[in-house]
Structure formats: structure tokens, C-alpha cells
DSSP file (Angstrom, degrees, kcal/mol; ACC not computed):
  #  RESIDUE AA STRUCTURE BP1 BP2  ACC     N-H-->O    O-->H-N    N-H-->O    O-->H-N    TCO  KAPPA ALPHA  PHI   PSI    X-CA   Y-CA   Z-CA
    1    1 A M              0   0    0      0, 0.0     2,-0.1     0, 0.0    81,-0.0   0.000 360.0 360.0 360.0 146.6 -136.0  160.8 -138.0
    2    2 A R        -     0   0    0     80,-0.1    80,-0.0     1,-0.1     0, 0.0  -0.364 360.0-123.3 -67.3 137.9 -132.6  159.9 -136.5
    3    3 A Q        -     0   0    0      1,-0.1    -1,-0.1    -2,-0.1     4,-0.1  -0.582  29.6-108.8 -80.3 145.4 -131.8  156.3 -135.9
    4    4 A P        -     0   0    0      0, 0.0    -1,-0.1     0, 0.0     6,-0.0  -0.349  24.3-117.0 -68.9 157.3 -130.9  155.3 -132.4
    5    5 A W  S    S+     0   0    0      1,-0.2     2,-1.0     2,-0.1   136,-0.3   0.830 109.0  61.1 -64.7 -31.7 -127.2  154.3 -131.7
    6    6 A N    >   +     0   0    0      3,-0.2     3,-0.7     1,-0.2     6,-0.2  -0.807  64.9 178.4 -98.0  97.6 -128.3  150.8 -130.9
    7    7 A E  T 3  S+     0   0    0     -2,-1.0     3,-0.2     1,-0.2    -1,-0.2   0.633  76.7  60.5 -74.1 -12.8 -129.9  149.6 -134.1
    8    8 A F  T 3  S+     0   0    0      1,-0.3     2,-0.4    -3,-0.1    -1,-0.2   0.696 110.9  36.2 -88.6 -20.0 -130.6  146.2 -132.5
    9    9 A N    X   -     0   0    0     -3,-0.7     3,-1.2     1,-0.1    -1,-0.3  -0.836  61.0-179.6-135.8  95.5 -132.8  147.4 -129.7
   10   10 A S  T 3  S+     0   0    0     -2,-0.4    -1,-0.1     1,-0.3    -3,-0.1   0.606  79.5  65.0 -74.3  -9.4 -135.0  150.3 -130.7
   11   11 A K  T 3  S+     0   0    0      2,-0.0    -1,-0.3     3,-0.0     3,-0.1   0.097  70.2 140.0 -98.6  23.3 -136.5  150.5 -127.2
   12   12 A M    <   -     0   0    0     -3,-1.2    -6,-0.0    -6,-0.2     5,-0.0  -0.440  60.7-108.3 -65.8 134.1 -133.2  151.5 -125.6
   13   13 A P     >  -     0   0    0      0, 0.0     4,-2.1     0, 0.0     3,-0.4  -0.295  25.8-116.6 -61.2 150.8 -133.7  154.2 -122.9
   14   14 A W  H  > S+     0   0    0      1,-0.2     4,-2.5     2,-0.2     5,-0.2   0.808 113.6  58.6 -63.1 -30.4 -132.5  157.6 -123.9
   15   15 A R  H  > S+     0   0    0      2,-0.2     4,-2.2     1,-0.2    -1,-0.2   0.899 107.6  46.5 -66.4 -38.8 -129.8  157.6 -121.1
   16   16 A M  H  > S+     0   0    0     -3,-0.4     4,-2.5     2,-0.2    -2,-0.2   0.900 111.9  51.0 -67.5 -40.2 -128.3  154.5 -122.5
   17   17 A E  H  X S+     0   0    0     -4,-2.1     4,-2.1     2,-0.2    -2,-0.2   0.912 111.1  48.4 -62.6 -42.0 -128.4  155.9 -126.0
   18   18 A L  H  X S+     0   0    0     -4,-2.5     4,-2.4     2,-0.2    -2,-0.2   0.888 111.0  50.7 -65.4 -39.3 -126.6  159.1 -124.7
   19   19 A G  H  X S+     0   0    0     -4,-2.2     4,-2.6     2,-0.2    -2,-0.2   0.894 109.6  50.2 -64.4 -40.6 -124.0  157.0 -122.9
   20   20 A C  H  X S+     0   0    0     -4,-2.5     4,-2.2     2,-0.2    -2,-0.2   0.890 110.8  50.4 -63.8 -38.9 -123.4  154.9 -126.1
   21   21 A Y  H  X S+     0   0    0     -4,-2.1     4,-2.3     2,-0.2    -2,-0.2   0.926 111.5  47.0 -64.3 -45.4 -123.0  158.2 -128.0
   22   22 A A  H  X S+     0   0    0     -4,-2.4     4,-2.4     2,-0.2    -2,-0.2   0.914 112.8  48.9 -64.5 -42.9 -120.5  159.6 -125.4
   23   23 A L  H  X S+     0   0    0     -4,-2.6     4,-2.3     1,-0.2    -1,-0.2   0.895 110.6  52.2 -62.8 -39.4 -118.5  156.4 -125.4
   24   24 A N  H  X S+     0   0    0     -4,-2.2     4,-2.3     2,-0.2    -2,-0.2   0.921 110.7  46.4 -62.8 -44.6 -118.4  156.4 -129.2
   25   25 A K  H  X S+     0   0    0     -4,-2.3     4,-2.3     1,-0.2    -2,-0.2   0.895 112.8  49.5 -67.4 -39.4 -117.1  160.0 -129.3
   26   26 A L  H  X S+     0   0    0     -4,-2.4     4,-2.4     2,-0.2    -1,-0.2   0.882 110.3  51.2 -66.4 -36.8 -114.5  159.2 -126.7
   27   27 A A  H  X S+     0   0    0     -4,-2.3     4,-2.3     2,-0.2    -2,-0.2   0.910 110.4  48.4 -65.4 -41.5 -113.4  156.1 -128.6
   28   28 A C  H  X S+     0   0    0     -4,-2.3     4,-2.6     2,-0.2    -2,-0.2   0.901 111.0  51.5 -63.8 -39.8 -113.1  158.2 -131.8
   29   29 A G  H  X S+     0   0    0     -4,-2.3     4,-2.8     2,-0.2    -2,-0.2   0.900 109.4  49.8 -62.9 -40.9 -111.1  160.8 -129.8
   30   30 A G  H  X S+     0   0    0     -4,-2.4     4,-2.6     2,-0.2    -2,-0.2   0.893 111.3  49.2 -64.4 -40.0 -108.8  158.0 -128.5
   31   31 A L  H  X S+     0   0    0     -4,-2.3     4,-2.4     2,-0.2    -2,-0.2   0.930 113.2  46.2 -64.2 -45.7 -108.3  156.7 -132.0
   32   32 A V  H  X S+     0   0    0     -4,-2.6     4,-2.7     2,-0.2     5,-0.2   0.921 113.4  49.5 -62.9 -44.4 -107.5  160.2 -133.4
   33   33 A F  H  X S+     0   0    0     -4,-2.8     4,-2.8     1,-0.2     5,-0.2   0.923 111.2  49.6 -60.8 -44.7 -105.1  160.9 -130.4
   34   34 A G  H  X S+     0   0    0     -4,-2.6     4,-2.4     2,-0.2    -2,-0.2   0.903 112.4  46.9 -61.9 -42.2 -103.3  157.6 -131.0
   35   35 A L  H  X S+     0   0    0     -4,-2.4     4,-2.3     2,-0.2    -2,-0.2   0.911 114.6  46.2 -67.6 -41.9 -102.9  158.2 -134.7
   36   36 A L  H  X S+     0   0    0     -4,-2.7     4,-2.5     2,-0.2    -2,-0.2   0.902 112.8  50.5 -66.5 -40.0 -101.6  161.8 -134.2
   37   37 A W  H  X S+     0   0    0     -4,-2.8     4,-2.7    -5,-0.2    -2,-0.2   0.918 110.7  49.4 -62.3 -43.1  -99.3  160.6 -131.4
   38   38 A M  H  X S+     0   0    0     -4,-2.4     4,-2.9     2,-0.2     5,-0.3   0.899 110.0  51.5 -64.1 -40.2  -98.0  157.9 -133.7
   39   39 A Y  H  X S+     0   0    0     -4,-2.3     4,-2.6     2,-0.2     5,-0.2   0.945 112.7  45.1 -60.2 -48.3  -97.4  160.4 -136.5
   40   40 A C  H  X S+     0   0    0     -4,-2.5     4,-2.1     2,-0.2    11,-0.2   0.909 114.6  48.7 -63.0 -42.1  -95.5  162.8 -134.2
   41   41 A Y  H  X S+     0   0    0     -4,-2.7     4,-2.2     2,-0.2    -2,-0.2   0.935 114.3  44.1 -65.0 -46.8  -93.4  159.9 -132.7
   42   42 A L  H  X S+     0   0    0     -4,-2.9     4,-2.4     1,-0.2     5,-0.2   0.897 113.2  51.2 -66.5 -39.5  -92.5  158.4 -136.1
   43   43 A A  H  X S+     0   0    0     -4,-2.6     4,-2.5    -5,-0.3     6,-0.4   0.889 111.1  48.7 -64.9 -37.3  -91.7  161.9 -137.6
   44   44 A E  H  X S+     0   0    0     -4,-2.1     4,-2.2    -5,-0.2    -2,-0.2   0.892 111.9  49.1 -68.7 -38.9  -89.5  162.6 -134.6
   45   45 A E  H  < S+     0   0    0     -4,-2.2    -2,-0.2     2,-0.2    -1,-0.2   0.883 115.5  43.8 -66.8 -37.8  -87.7  159.3 -135.0
   46   46 A I  H  < S+     0   0    0     -4,-2.4    -2,-0.2    -5,-0.2    -1,-0.2   0.929 124.6  31.7 -74.3 -46.0  -87.2  159.8 -138.7
   47   47 A T  H  < S-     0   0    0     -4,-2.5    -2,-0.2     2,-0.2    -3,-0.2   0.756  94.2-135.6 -85.9 -24.6  -86.0  163.4 -138.6
   48   48 A G  S  < S+     0   0    0     -4,-2.2    -4,-0.1    -5,-0.3    -3,-0.1   0.512  72.0 103.6  80.9   4.1  -84.3  163.3 -135.2
   49   49 A M  S    S-     0   0    0     -6,-0.4    -1,-0.3    -5,-0.1    -2,-0.2  -0.902  84.6 -96.2-117.5 147.5  -86.0  166.7 -134.3
   50   50 A P        -     0   0    0      0, 0.0     2,-0.4     0, 0.0    -9,-0.1  -0.394  45.6-154.2 -60.5 135.4  -88.9  167.2 -132.0
   51   51 A V        -     0   0    0    -11,-0.2     2,-0.3    -2,-0.1    -7,-0.1  -0.935  15.8-173.7-119.1 133.8  -92.1  167.4 -134.1
   52   52 A T        -     0   0    0     -2,-0.4     9,-0.1     1,-0.1     5,-0.1  -0.853  34.5-118.1-115.4 161.5  -95.3  169.2 -133.4
   53   53 A I  S    S+     0   0    0      7,-0.8     8,-0.1    -2,-0.3    -1,-0.1   0.919 113.2  30.4 -67.4 -43.5  -98.3  168.9 -135.6
   54   54 A A  S    S-     0   0    0      6,-0.6    -1,-0.2    -3,-0.0     7,-0.1   0.562 101.5-127.8 -93.9  -8.3  -98.5  172.6 -136.5
   55   55 A G        +     0   0    0      5,-0.2    -2,-0.1     1,-0.1     2,-0.0   0.853  67.2 129.7  68.0  34.6  -94.8  173.3 -136.2
   56   56 A N  S >  S-     0   0    0      4,-0.2     3,-1.0    56,-0.0    -1,-0.1  -0.360  88.3 -79.3-121.7  53.6  -95.3  176.2 -133.9
   57   57 A S  T 3  S-     0   0    0      1,-0.2    -6,-0.0     2,-0.1   107,-0.0   0.800  88.4 -57.0  59.1  35.7  -92.9  175.5 -131.0
   58   58 A G  T 3  S+     0   0    0      2,-0.2    -1,-0.2    -8,-0.1     3,-0.1   0.567 100.6 121.4  84.7   9.9  -95.1  173.0 -129.2
   59   59 A E  S <  S+     0   0    0     -3,-1.0     2,-0.8     1,-0.2    -2,-0.1   0.878  72.9  51.4 -74.4 -35.0  -98.2  175.0 -128.6
   60   60 A L  S    S+     0   0    0    104,-0.1    -7,-0.8     4,-0.1    -6,-0.6  -0.868  76.4 178.0-106.9 104.8 -100.5  172.6 -130.5
   61   61 A T     >  -     0   0    0     -2,-0.8     4,-2.2    -9,-0.1     5,-0.2  -0.438  45.6-100.9 -98.5 173.5 -100.0  169.0 -129.3
   62   62 A A  H  > S+     0   0    0    101,-0.4     4,-2.6     1,-0.2     5,-0.2   0.860 122.5  56.0 -62.0 -36.0 -101.7  165.8 -130.3
   63   63 A Q  H  >>S+     0   0    0      1,-0.2     4,-2.6     2,-0.2     5,-0.6   0.929 108.5  46.3 -62.3 -45.0 -103.9  166.0 -127.2
   64   64 A L  I  >>S+     0   0    0      1,-0.2     4,-1.6     3,-0.2     5,-1.2   0.896 114.0  48.2 -66.1 -40.0 -105.1  169.5 -128.2
   65   65 A W  I  <>S+     0   0    0     -4,-2.2     5,-2.7     3,-0.2     4,-0.5   0.919 116.8  41.6 -66.1 -42.9 -105.8  168.5 -131.7
   66   66 A A  I  <>S+     0   0    0     -4,-2.6     5,-0.9     3,-0.2    -2,-0.2   0.924 133.2  17.6 -73.2 -44.8 -107.7  165.3 -130.8
   67   67 A Y  I  <5S+     0   0    0     -4,-2.6    -3,-0.2    -5,-0.2    -2,-0.2   0.707 129.5  43.7-104.4 -22.9 -109.8  166.6 -127.9
   68   68 A G  I  <<S+     0   0    0     -4,-1.6    -3,-0.2    -5,-0.6    -4,-0.1   0.771 130.5  14.0 -94.1 -28.3 -109.7  170.4 -128.3
   69   69 A F  I  ><S+     0   0    0     -5,-1.2     4,-1.7    -4,-0.5    -3,-0.2   0.799 127.5  42.7-111.3 -52.9 -110.3  170.8 -132.0
   70   70 A A  I  ><S+     0   0    0     -5,-2.7     4,-2.6    -6,-0.2     5,-0.2   0.897 111.7  52.5 -71.1 -41.5 -111.5  167.5 -133.6
   71   71 A L  H  ><S+     0   0    0     -5,-0.9     4,-2.5    -6,-0.2    -1,-0.2   0.941 112.1  44.6 -63.1 -47.6 -114.0  166.5 -130.9
   72   72 A P  H  > S+     0   0    0      0, 0.0     4,-2.5     0, 0.0    -1,-0.2   0.875 112.8  53.4 -63.1 -34.0 -115.8  169.9 -130.9
   73   73 A A  H  X S+     0   0    0     -4,-1.7     4,-2.2     2,-0.2    -2,-0.2   0.919 111.1  45.6 -64.3 -42.4 -115.8  169.8 -134.7
   74   74 A A  H  X S+     0   0    0     -4,-2.6     4,-2.3     2,-0.2    -1,-0.2   0.892 112.5  50.4 -67.8 -39.3 -117.4  166.3 -134.7
   75   75 A L  H  X S+     0   0    0     -4,-2.5     4,-2.2     2,-0.2    -2,-0.2   0.903 110.7  49.5 -65.0 -39.9 -119.9  167.4 -132.1
   76   76 A A  H  X S+     0   0    0     -4,-2.5     4,-2.2     2,-0.2    -2,-0.2   0.906 111.1  49.4 -64.3 -41.1 -120.8  170.5 -134.2
   77   77 A A  H  X S+     0   0    0     -4,-2.2     4,-2.3     1,-0.2    -2,-0.2   0.886 109.7  52.1 -65.5 -37.9 -121.2  168.3 -137.3
   78   78 A D  H  X S+     0   0    0     -4,-2.3     4,-2.0     2,-0.2    -2,-0.2   0.904 108.6  50.4 -64.2 -40.6 -123.4  165.9 -135.3
   79   79 A V  H  X S+     0   0    0     -4,-2.2     4,-1.5     1,-0.2    -2,-0.2   0.926 111.1  48.6 -62.6 -43.9 -125.7  168.8 -134.2
   80   80 A L  H  X S+     0   0    0     -4,-2.2     4,-1.2     1,-0.2    -2,-0.2   0.884 109.6  52.7 -63.5 -37.8 -125.9  170.0 -137.8
   81   81 A L  H  < S+     0   0    0     -4,-2.3    -1,-0.2     1,-0.2    -2,-0.2   0.849 105.6  54.2 -66.8 -32.9 -126.8  166.4 -138.9
   82   82 A D  H  < S+     0   0    0     -4,-2.0    -1,-0.2     1,-0.2    -2,-0.2   0.835 110.7  46.1 -68.7 -30.8 -129.6  166.2 -136.3
   83   83 A F  H  < S+     0   0    0     -4,-1.5    -1,-0.2     1,-0.2    -2,-0.2   0.691 119.1  42.6 -80.8 -19.0 -131.0  169.4 -137.8
   84   84 A L    ><  +     0   0    0     -4,-1.2     3,-1.5    -5,-0.2    -1,-0.2  -0.566  66.3 157.7-124.3  66.7 -130.7  168.1 -141.3
   85   85 A P  T 3   +     0   0    0      0, 0.0    -1,-0.1     0, 0.0    -3,-0.1   0.671  65.4  68.5 -70.3 -14.8 -131.8  164.5 -141.1
   86   86 A W  T 3  S+     0   0    0     -3,-0.1     2,-0.1     2,-0.0    -5,-0.0   0.526  71.9 117.6 -82.0  -4.6 -132.6  164.2 -144.8
   87   87 A L    <   -     0   0    0     -3,-1.5     2,-0.1    -6,-0.2    -3,-0.0  -0.370  59.4-135.3 -66.0 138.5 -129.0  164.5 -145.9
   88   88 A R     >  -     0   0    0     -2,-0.1     4,-2.4     1,-0.1     5,-0.2  -0.340  33.4 -89.2 -85.4 174.5 -127.6  161.5 -147.7
   89   89 A R  H  > S+     0   0    0      1,-0.2     4,-2.5     2,-0.2     5,-0.2   0.889 124.9  48.3 -56.5 -48.2 -124.2  159.9 -147.0
   90   90 A P  H  > S+     0   0    0      0, 0.0     4,-2.2     0, 0.0    -1,-0.2   0.888 113.9  48.6 -62.1 -35.4 -122.1  162.0 -149.5
   91   91 A E  H  > S+     0   0    0      2,-0.2     4,-2.0     1,-0.2    -2,-0.2   0.869 110.2  51.2 -70.4 -35.6 -123.7  165.2 -148.1
   92   92 A Q  H  X S+     0   0    0     -4,-2.4     4,-2.2     2,-0.2    -1,-0.2   0.914 109.8  50.0 -64.8 -42.7 -123.1  164.0 -144.5
   93   93 A I  H  X S+     0   0    0     -4,-2.5     4,-2.5     1,-0.2    -2,-0.2   0.919 110.8  49.4 -62.0 -43.3 -119.4  163.4 -145.4
   94   94 A S  H  X S+     0   0    0     -4,-2.2     4,-2.8     1,-0.2     5,-0.2   0.866 108.3  54.0 -65.3 -33.7 -119.2  166.9 -147.0
   95   95 A L  H  X S+     0   0    0     -4,-2.0     4,-2.5     2,-0.2    -1,-0.2   0.917 110.2  46.6 -64.8 -42.4 -120.8  168.4 -143.9
   96   96 A Y  H  X S+     0   0    0     -4,-2.2     4,-2.9     2,-0.2     5,-0.3   0.915 113.0  49.8 -63.1 -43.5 -118.1  166.8 -141.7
   97   97 A V  H  X S+     0   0    0     -4,-2.5     4,-2.7     2,-0.2     5,-0.2   0.938 113.6  44.7 -62.1 -47.2 -115.3  167.9 -144.1
   98   98 A V  H  X S+     0   0    0     -4,-2.8     4,-2.6     2,-0.2     5,-0.2   0.914 115.2  48.0 -65.0 -42.9 -116.6  171.5 -144.1
   99   99 A T  H  X S+     0   0    0     -4,-2.5     4,-2.4    -5,-0.2     5,-0.3   0.938 114.9  45.1 -63.7 -46.9 -117.1  171.6 -140.4
  100  100 A G  H  X S+     0   0    0     -4,-2.9     4,-2.3    -5,-0.2     5,-0.3   0.915 114.3  49.1 -63.0 -43.4 -113.7  170.1 -139.6
  101  101 A F  H  X S+     0   0    0     -4,-2.7     4,-2.3    -5,-0.3     5,-0.2   0.936 114.2  44.3 -61.7 -47.4 -111.9  172.3 -142.1
  102  102 A S  H  X S+     0   0    0     -4,-2.6     4,-2.5    -5,-0.2     5,-0.2   0.904 115.4  46.2 -69.6 -40.6 -113.5  175.5 -140.8
  103  103 A I  H  X S+     0   0    0     -4,-2.4     4,-3.0    -5,-0.2     5,-0.3   0.931 116.1  45.1 -68.6 -43.8 -113.1  174.8 -137.1
  104  104 A F  H  X S+     0   0    0     -4,-2.3     4,-2.6    -5,-0.3     5,-0.3   0.892 115.0  48.9 -66.4 -38.0 -109.4  173.7 -137.5
  105  105 A L  H  X S+     0   0    0     -4,-2.3     4,-2.0    -5,-0.3    14,-0.3   0.932 115.5  43.9 -65.3 -44.7 -108.7  176.7 -139.8
  106  106 A L  H  X S+     0   0    0     -4,-2.5     4,-2.0    -5,-0.2    -2,-0.2   0.960 121.6  37.1 -65.2 -52.7 -110.3  179.1 -137.3
  107  107 A L  H  X S+     0   0    0     -4,-3.0     4,-2.2     2,-0.2    -2,-0.2   0.883 116.6  52.8 -70.7 -37.6 -108.8  177.6 -134.2
  108  108 A G  H  X S+     0   0    0     -4,-2.6     4,-0.8    -5,-0.3    -1,-0.2   0.886 112.7  44.8 -64.2 -38.5 -105.4  176.9 -135.9
  109  109 A S  H  < S+     0   0    0     -4,-2.0     3,-0.2    -5,-0.3    -1,-0.2   0.871 113.2  50.9 -71.3 -36.6 -105.1  180.5 -137.1
  110  110 A W  H  < S+     0   0    0     -4,-2.0    -2,-0.2     1,-0.2    -1,-0.2   0.860 116.1  40.4 -69.3 -35.0 -106.2  181.9 -133.7
  111  111 A M  H  < S+     0   0    0     -4,-2.2    -1,-0.2    -5,-0.1    -2,-0.2   0.517  92.6 104.3 -93.4  -5.5 -103.6  179.8 -131.8
  112  112 A S  S  < S-     0   0    0     -4,-0.8     3,-0.1    -3,-0.2     5,-0.1  -0.349  83.9 -88.3 -74.1 158.6 -100.7  180.2 -134.2
  113  113 A P    >   -     0   0    0      0, 0.0     3,-1.9     0, 0.0     4,-0.4  -0.216  57.3 -81.5 -63.3 156.8  -97.9  182.6 -133.4
  114  114 A E  T 3  S+     0   0    0      1,-0.3    -3,-0.0     2,-0.1     0, 0.0  -0.295 116.0  22.4 -60.9 139.8  -98.2  186.2 -134.5
  115  115 A G  T 3  S+     0   0    0     -3,-0.1    -1,-0.3     1,-0.0    -3,-0.0   0.344  92.6 103.0  87.4  -7.1  -97.3  186.8 -138.1
  116  116 A A    <   -     0   0    0     -3,-1.9    -2,-0.1     1,-0.2    -7,-0.0   0.787  64.7-166.8 -79.1 -26.2  -97.9  183.2 -139.2
  117  117 A G        -     0   0    0     -4,-0.4     2,-0.3    -8,-0.1    -1,-0.2  -0.285  43.9 -11.0  74.9-161.0 -101.3  184.0 -140.7
  118  118 A I        -     0   0    0      1,-0.1     2,-0.9    -8,-0.0     3,-0.1  -0.576  60.0-147.5 -78.8 132.5 -103.9  181.5 -141.8
  119  119 A S    >>  -     0   0    0    -14,-0.3     4,-1.2    -2,-0.3     3,-0.6  -0.832  16.5-179.7-103.4  96.6 -102.7  177.9 -141.9
  120  120 A W  H 3> S+     0   0    0     -2,-0.9     4,-2.3     1,-0.2     5,-0.2   0.809  81.3  63.4 -65.7 -29.4 -104.5  176.2 -144.7
  121  121 A S  H 3> S+     0   0    0      1,-0.2     4,-2.6     2,-0.2    -1,-0.2   0.852  98.4  55.3 -65.3 -32.1 -102.7  172.9 -143.8
  122  122 A S  H <> S+     0   0    0     -3,-0.6     4,-2.4     2,-0.2    -1,-0.2   0.914 108.6  48.2 -63.6 -42.1 -104.4  173.0 -140.4
  123  123 A G  H  X S+     0   0    0     -4,-1.2     4,-1.9     2,-0.2    -2,-0.2   0.903 112.5  47.4 -64.7 -41.9 -107.8  173.2 -142.2
  124  124 A I  H  X S+     0   0    0     -4,-2.3     4,-1.8     2,-0.2    -2,-0.2   0.921 113.8  47.3 -67.0 -43.6 -107.0  170.3 -144.6
  125  125 A A  H  X S+     0   0    0     -4,-2.6     4,-2.7     1,-0.2    -2,-0.2   0.898 110.4  54.1 -63.2 -39.1 -105.7  168.1 -141.7
  126  126 A G  H  X S+     0   0    0     -4,-2.4     4,-2.4     1,-0.2    -1,-0.2   0.865 104.5  53.7 -63.8 -36.5 -108.8  169.0 -139.7
  127  127 A A  H  X S+     0   0    0     -4,-1.9     4,-1.2   -27,-0.2    -1,-0.2   0.923 112.6  44.0 -63.4 -43.3 -111.1  167.9 -142.5
  128  128 A G  H  X S+     0   0    0     -4,-1.8     4,-0.8     2,-0.2    -2,-0.2   0.905 113.9  49.4 -67.7 -41.4 -109.3  164.5 -142.6
  129  129 A I  H >X S+     0   0    0     -4,-2.7     3,-0.8     1,-0.2     4,-0.8   0.889 108.2  53.5 -66.5 -38.7 -109.2  164.1 -138.9
  130  130 A T  H 3X S+     0   0    0     -4,-2.4     4,-1.5     1,-0.3     3,-0.5   0.809  98.9  64.0 -67.5 -28.8 -112.9  164.9 -138.5
  131  131 A L  H 3X S+     0   0    0     -4,-1.2     4,-2.4     1,-0.2    -1,-0.3   0.802  93.4  62.3 -64.3 -27.1 -113.7  162.2 -141.1
  132  132 A L  H <X S+     0   0    0     -3,-0.8     4,-1.7    -4,-0.8    -1,-0.2   0.878 102.6  50.3 -63.3 -35.9 -112.4  159.7 -138.6
  133  133 A Y  H  X S+     0   0    0     -4,-0.8     4,-0.9    -3,-0.5    -2,-0.2   0.871 107.6  53.4 -68.4 -36.0 -115.2  160.8 -136.3
  134  134 A Y  H >< S+     0   0    0     -4,-1.5     3,-0.9     1,-0.2     4,-0.4   0.927 108.3  49.7 -63.1 -43.8 -117.7  160.3 -139.1
  135  135 A G  H >< S+     0   0    0     -4,-2.4     3,-1.1     1,-0.2    -1,-0.2   0.858 106.2  57.5 -61.9 -34.5 -116.4  156.8 -139.6
  136  136 A G  H >< S+     0   0    0     -4,-1.7     3,-1.4     1,-0.2    -1,-0.2   0.703  89.6  73.4 -69.7 -20.0 -116.7  156.2 -135.9
  137  137 A R  T << S+     0   0    0     -4,-0.9    -1,-0.2    -3,-0.9    -2,-0.2   0.771  94.6  54.0 -61.7 -24.7 -120.4  157.0 -136.0
  138  138 A H  T <  S+     0   0    0     -3,-1.1    -1,-0.3    -4,-0.4    -2,-0.2   0.272  76.3 122.1-101.5  11.3 -121.1  153.7 -137.7
  139  139 A W    <   -     0   0    0     -3,-1.4     2,-0.2     1,-0.1  -115,-0.0  -0.491  64.8-119.6 -67.8 143.5 -119.4  151.4 -135.1
  140  140 A R    >   -     0   0    0     -2,-0.2     3,-1.5     1,-0.1  -134,-0.1  -0.553  13.3-122.6 -83.5 151.6 -121.8  148.9 -133.8
  141  141 A N  G >  S+     0   0    0   -136,-0.3     3,-0.5     1,-0.3    -1,-0.1   0.588 103.3  78.4 -70.9  -9.3 -122.6  148.8 -130.1
  142  142 A R  G 3  S+     0   0    0      1,-0.2     3,-0.4     2,-0.1     2,-0.3   0.643  80.5  71.3 -71.8 -12.4 -121.5  145.2 -129.9
  143  143 A E  G <>  +     0   0    0     -3,-1.5     4,-2.2     1,-0.2    -1,-0.2  -0.239  54.9 134.0 -98.6  44.4 -117.9  146.4 -129.9
  144  144 A Y  H <>  +     0   0    0     -3,-0.5     4,-2.8    -2,-0.3     5,-0.2   0.873  68.5  57.3 -62.1 -37.6 -117.9  147.9 -126.4
  145  145 A G  H  > S+     0   0    0     -3,-0.4     4,-2.1     1,-0.2    -1,-0.2   0.920 109.3  44.2 -60.8 -44.8 -114.5  146.3 -125.6
  146  146 A V  H  > S+     0   0    0      2,-0.2     4,-2.5     1,-0.2     5,-0.2   0.907 113.9  50.9 -65.8 -42.1 -112.8  148.0 -128.5
  147  147 A Q  H  X S+     0   0    0     -4,-2.2     4,-2.7     1,-0.2    -2,-0.2   0.901 109.9  49.2 -64.4 -40.1 -114.5  151.3 -127.7
  148  148 A I  H  X>S+     0   0    0     -4,-2.8     4,-2.4     2,-0.2     5,-1.1   0.909 111.6  49.8 -66.0 -41.1 -113.5  151.2 -124.0
  149  149 A L  I  <>S+     0   0    0     -4,-2.1     5,-2.8    -5,-0.2    -2,-0.2   0.931 116.6  41.1 -61.6 -45.4 -109.9  150.4 -125.0
  150  150 A L  I  <5S+     0   0    0     -4,-2.5    -2,-0.2     3,-0.2    -1,-0.2   0.869 117.9  47.3 -71.4 -35.9 -109.8  153.3 -127.4
  151  151 A A  I  <5S+     0   0    0     -4,-2.7    -2,-0.2    -5,-0.2    -1,-0.2   0.886 133.0   3.3 -75.0 -38.9 -111.7  155.7 -125.2
  152  152 A F  I  X5S+     0   0    0     -4,-2.4     4,-1.7    -5,-0.2    -3,-0.2   0.807 125.7  47.4-117.6 -49.2 -109.8  155.2 -121.9
  153  153 A L  I  ><S+     0   0    0     -5,-1.1     4,-2.0     2,-0.2     5,-0.2   0.933 109.2  50.3 -71.5 -47.0 -106.9  152.8 -122.1
  154  154 A L  H  ><S+     0   0    0     -5,-2.8     4,-2.3     1,-0.2     5,-0.3   0.940 113.9  44.1 -59.6 -50.1 -105.0  154.1 -125.2
  155  155 A P  H  > S+     0   0    0      0, 0.0     4,-2.7     0, 0.0    -1,-0.2   0.892 112.5  53.2 -62.5 -36.6 -105.0  157.8 -124.1
  156  156 A L  H  < S+     0   0    0     -4,-1.7    -2,-0.2     1,-0.2    -3,-0.1   0.843 112.9  44.3 -66.8 -31.5 -104.0  156.8 -120.5
  157  157 A L  H  < S+     0   0    0     -4,-2.0     4,-0.5    -3,-0.2    -1,-0.2   0.877 121.6  36.8 -77.5 -38.5 -101.1  154.9 -121.9
  158  158 A L  H  X S+     0   0    0     -4,-2.3     4,-2.2    -5,-0.2     3,-0.2   0.792 102.0  71.5 -87.0 -29.0  -99.9  157.5 -124.4
  159  159 A W  T  < S+     0   0    0     -4,-2.7    -1,-0.1    -5,-0.3    -3,-0.1   0.909  97.7  48.0 -59.4 -47.6 -100.6  160.7 -122.5
  160  160 A P  T  4 S+     0   0    0      0, 0.0    -1,-0.2     0, 0.0    -2,-0.1   0.859 111.8  50.5 -64.5 -31.5  -97.8  160.4 -120.0
  161  161 A I  T  4 S+     0   0    0     -4,-0.5    -2,-0.2    -3,-0.2    -3,-0.1   0.925  91.6 158.9 -67.7 -42.8  -95.3  159.5 -122.7
  162  162 A G     <  -     0   0    0     -4,-2.2     2,-0.5     1,-0.1    -3,-0.1   0.761  40.0-127.3  27.9 139.6  -96.5  162.6 -124.6
  163  163 A L              0   0    0      1,-0.1  -101,-0.4  -113,-0.0    -1,-0.1  -0.931 360.0 360.0-109.1 133.6  -94.6  164.4 -127.3
  164  164 A Q              0   0    0     -2,-0.5    -1,-0.1  -103,-0.1  -112,-0.1   0.419 360.0 360.0-105.0 360.0  -94.1  168.2 -126.9
């Protein structure tokens, strides 16, 4: 059976558990967005040219990758983990990798410009990015301050600056 998000209080109401889960996913999304934004910013500063993650004239931004691709991939992996509670840690990690790879490959290929074909690099990057969400599953609920900063404050500060 699945462990509750709050391991310190097993009698937590389900609404609180669901809220902790949502805050955790938003915090992971904020962390992923911040890391992708930093990558784009540093790459643009080093090369002197505007950089997008997929290199397709700005259609795929850090916001879309963090919240449009990685978050649904992590949610899909969580659903699969709930249906397969007997999986051990290496199998859970592989499930996240496969889910992230396939969703990023599918969506990255679908959104790429015509004639670009399948972008394997999108799938590989998606597998790595989705693993950040797996690592976020194991944050303790005592770190609400950090989660709130990552979930709300970091994206609100970086979004207006945005790199296209």
C-alpha cells in the first residue's frame, strides 16, 4: 500500500495529503523551470545568441518544458506507480525514465517544425528532467518554506524575465 506524503502523521486527512502532493509537484515544477531557465540564460550569455531548449525558433520555452511536458510526465509516472505499488526503487526510477523519455519524445516530435523528424535529444532530456520530479517525491513535509518558494516565488520572479 502507498505511504502517505506525511510520514510523521499517518492520520492526516486525505485533503491535506492531496494538498501536500500538489505543493510538492508545483515545487518540483518550479525547480525544473528554474534550472531550465538558468541553462537558457547561461547558454545565451556564453554564445551571445538567443537559445531555446529545442532549438526550433522559440516554440518550446522553459515554461512549456517544465509545466507542459515534465509535469504531465511526472503525474503519469505517479499514476503508474500507484497501480504498481510493489516496484522497488530501481524499478521506480526506470519507470520515471521511460515515462519522461516517451512523453518528451512524443510531444517534442509533435511540436517540432515540419521536416525535423523525431528529436531523440528531447526524449533524453525529458528522462533526466522527469527524474528531478522523482527526487522531489521524497522531500519531507517539514520543508514547506522551501516548497512554497520553489512552487510560487521562483516562477513568479523568473517568468516575466523569460527567455524566448
